[in-house]
N, C-alpha and C positions, 0 to 999 in steps of 0.2 A: 157370488161376488164378494170379495174380501176387502177390507181397508186397513191401512197401515198408517198410524199417525203418530205425531210427536209434537212438542211445543217448546218455544224458547221465549225467555223474557228478560228485559234489562232495565233497570231504573234509570230515570235521566237525573242529570245534576250531579252534584257532589255526594250526596248521601245515598243510603240504601232503602229510601221510602219509594215504594212502588205502589201505585194505585191500580196497576192491571192484575187481573187474575186469569188464568187459563186452566182448562180441564180436558183431559184426553182419557176416554174411557173405551178402549177398543172393544171389550166384551159388550158393551152396551151399544156400540156403534155412535157414541156421543161425544161431540167436540165443541168446546164453548170458549169464547173470550168475552169477558166483562172488564170494563174501564170506569172506575169510580170517577165521576164527573169531576173535573178541576174546578177549584175555587169554593168547593162545599167541604164541610167537615167530614172527617172520617170516610173519605171516598173509598179508601180500600176495604173498609167493613162492608159497605153495600155492595162492592164487586164480589167478595168473598161469600156473603150470605146468598147473593143470588145464584152464584156457581153451585154451591152446596145444595141449594133448594132444587135446582134443575136435575142434578145427580139423583137425588133422594126421589123425585118425581119420577123420573124415566125409570128408574130401576123397580119402582113399585108399580108402574103401568106396563110391564113387560108383556103381560098376558093380554093387553088390549091390541097388541099388533098382529096383523095377518100379512105375510109379504105380498107385496103389489097392489094393496088396498090403499090408495093415496089418501082417501078421505079419512080412514081410521088413524093412520100416521100423522096426518096433518092436524087432525084434531087432538092427538096427544100431546104435539108440540105447542099447539096454542094454549092448551090448558097448562102445560110446563111452564111457558112464559108467565102467564097470569099468576101462577102459583109462586115463581121467583119473585116477582115484583111484589106479592103480597107478603112474602117473607121479609122483603127490605121494608115494607110499610110497618110490620109488627115490630121489627128491630127498632125502628124509630120511636114508635109509640112507647115500648117498655124501657128505653134509655133515652131520657130527654137530652143527654149530652150529645146525641147523635142527630140533633135536628138538622134537617137539609139533606138527609142521605139521599143519593140517586146515582145510578149506574147505568152505563149501556149494557147490553145483552145481545151478543150474536151467537146463536148456536147452529150446529148441524147434526141431524139424525140420520143415519144410513141404515136402510133395511133393503137388502138385496141390491136391486139397480135402482132404487128410489132413494132420493135424498131429501129431506125436509128442512128448510131452514126457518128459523125464527129469529126476528130481528128488531130491535129498538135502540135508537141512538144513532152515533156516527162511528162506531166501529163498522168493519166491512167484511163481506165475504166475495171472494174472487175464484172463478173457475178457469184454470189454465189447461187449454185443450189445444193440441196441434200447433203449438208454439205462439198461442195467442193468450192474453189475459182478458177475461171478460168480468167486469164488476156486476155482481148479482144484486147487491143491495143499494138502497137509496138512502142516503145520510138523512137523519132526523134532528131536529133541534129538540134538546131535551128542556123544553119551555115549562114544563109541570115538575114538581117534585113528587116523589112517590106518595107522600102523604096527601097529595091534593084530591085523592079518590083512592077508590078500593082498587086492588090488584086487577081485577076482572074489567075494570072500567078504562084502564090504560090502554092505548091502541097500540098494536104490534103489527108487523108484517109477518106472514107465514106463508110460505109458498113451496111448490115442489120442483124438483128438476130430476131427469132421467140421467144418471151417471153411467160412464162406460169405461172399459179397461184402458188404463193408462191416464186418466183423468187426474189431476191434482187440484184440489180444492184448498184455498188459504183463508183463515179467518185471522183478521188482524185488528189491532187497535189504531187510532188516528196518528199514533206515533210511527207507525211502519207502514202506512198505506202508499206514501209515495213511492216506495221501492218496488210496489207491484206495477208501477208505470214505466220501470226501467227495462228497456228491451234487452239488455244485456242478462239481466236475472231470469227474464221471462223465457228467454230462448233456451236456457239451459234448465229450466226449472224441472221439466220432465225427465231429465237424466241424473239428477242428484237424489240421494236419499231423501226421505222427509226430514231426517234428524239435521243432515247437512244443509237442506235447504231454509229450514227455520232458522238455523243459527246464522247463516249468511244474510237473510232477510233483516233480522235483527241487529246485527252488527252493521249492515250498511245504513239501517236507519239510524243508529246512535251516531255514525259518523257524520250524518246529515244534519240531526238536531239532537245534540248530545243532552240538552236539557230536558227532553221529553221522554216519559216512559215509552217503550216499545215492546210489543207482544206480538208473536205470530204462532198460530197452529196449522200445521201441514197436513193434509190427509191425501193419500195416494190410493186410487182405485185399483185394484188387480182382480183379474178374472180371466175368462176364456173368451169373451164376446169382442169383437172388433168395435173401434169407436163409432158411435152413432151421433144422430143430430142432436144438439140441446133441445130439450123440452122444458118450459117453465110455465106454470100454472099461474093464472091471476090470483091474487089474494081472496080467499073465500067470501069476504065483504068488503065493499069498498069503503075505504077511511081515507082520512087526509092523508095517511101513510100509503095508501094502496098504489100500486104503479104496476105497469107491464114492461116486458123487457124484450127487445127485438134483437137478434144477432144475425150477421150475415151467414 
């Protein structure tokens, strides 16, 4: 089973300052959105540091993956999330002018028919299947700065899902999330190319809230298998972020 992905992003307001960062690495099966938290200095730096750290870690950990072994892949994603947050903490410690760095992180790693999602913050992941959009993640309030603790002490959600031929997964920052509740967009999502869908989501978001940054990464799953039932795991350890998800 293969994936095809692309991303689009647009800065809000009059200027070109955009605190959102996205990453599409089809060779790694890695897709990421990060949103530097508004109201804190240099949010775009925190988002960029986190995205680059995720890519570096997953590329280095390639040999840890065995197709179909959810525990292995989930463990790598959890470690990758903490590695990214540690990188943000280190950037703040070495550059005092970056005091207050923080960012959301929502990532998807695909291995065969297995998807693993890592999540912290109020960016979101959606699954569009059979004409319906399912919100996969739960929003978190970023009440603690990265520097309030070590990267491996900051809580994250990490969970798995079984993907099927024809599925579309959308990662988006909060500037674009309302578009995924639009029936008109959702109905045609499976018929549009990832590039066109990502562009359409961001354009629609900009029309709704032009002052807010908007970013979307669209991942299309392709393979020979027929669509199957959605299966989600409970996060491996219960935390204040932990949740279960039930779909019809």
